N, C-alpha and C positions, 0 to 999 in steps of 0.2 A: 771676593769676600774674605778669603783666607790670604792674609798678607805674608805671614811668616810661620814656619814650623821649625822648632829647635829641639833636638834631642839633648836633654841636659843631665840625664842620669841613667846608668846601666848598672843593675845589681844582679849578681849571681850568688847563690848561697843555699845552704841546706834548708832555710826557711821557705825558699821558693820551690824547691824540688829539683831533682835531677833532670837535666836537659832543658830546663826552663830558665828564663831571665826576666827581670822586671825592667821595663823601659818607661822613662818619664819624659813627656814632651810638653813644651810650651807652644800654644797656638795663638797667634794674633789675628783677630778678625778686624777688618777695616774696609769701609767703602770710601772711595775717593770723593764722592759727590754728596754724601749725606751721612747722618747718624744712623747706625744700625739699631733696630729694635730687638729686644730680648728674644722674641719668637724666631726671628731670622737666625740668630746665633744658635739658639737651642735646636732648631731644625737641622742646621748644618752639622752641629756636633753629633746629633743623633745619627745622621747619615754616615759620618766618619766612624762612629762606634759600630754600626751595623756592618760596614764594609770590613773593618778589622776583624770582627767576629767571624764573618763569612769566609774571608780569605785566609786568615791565620789561626782560626779557632782561639782568638785572643780572649783572655779573661780581663775584663775592665774593672778596675777599682776606682772608686770615687774618693 
């Protein structure tokens, strides 16, 4: 379902806070055999967020 993940921006600065950085990713979702429905993508995105928060204590901005 996840076809490609690309890190496209890294920001470090006083706005972020010492020892922290802001990472921006592009995620491409694709099924080879069908069109994905919104709920599939949303569920996968939610799982990604949960794992990033649990593993890295990430702060997710929308």
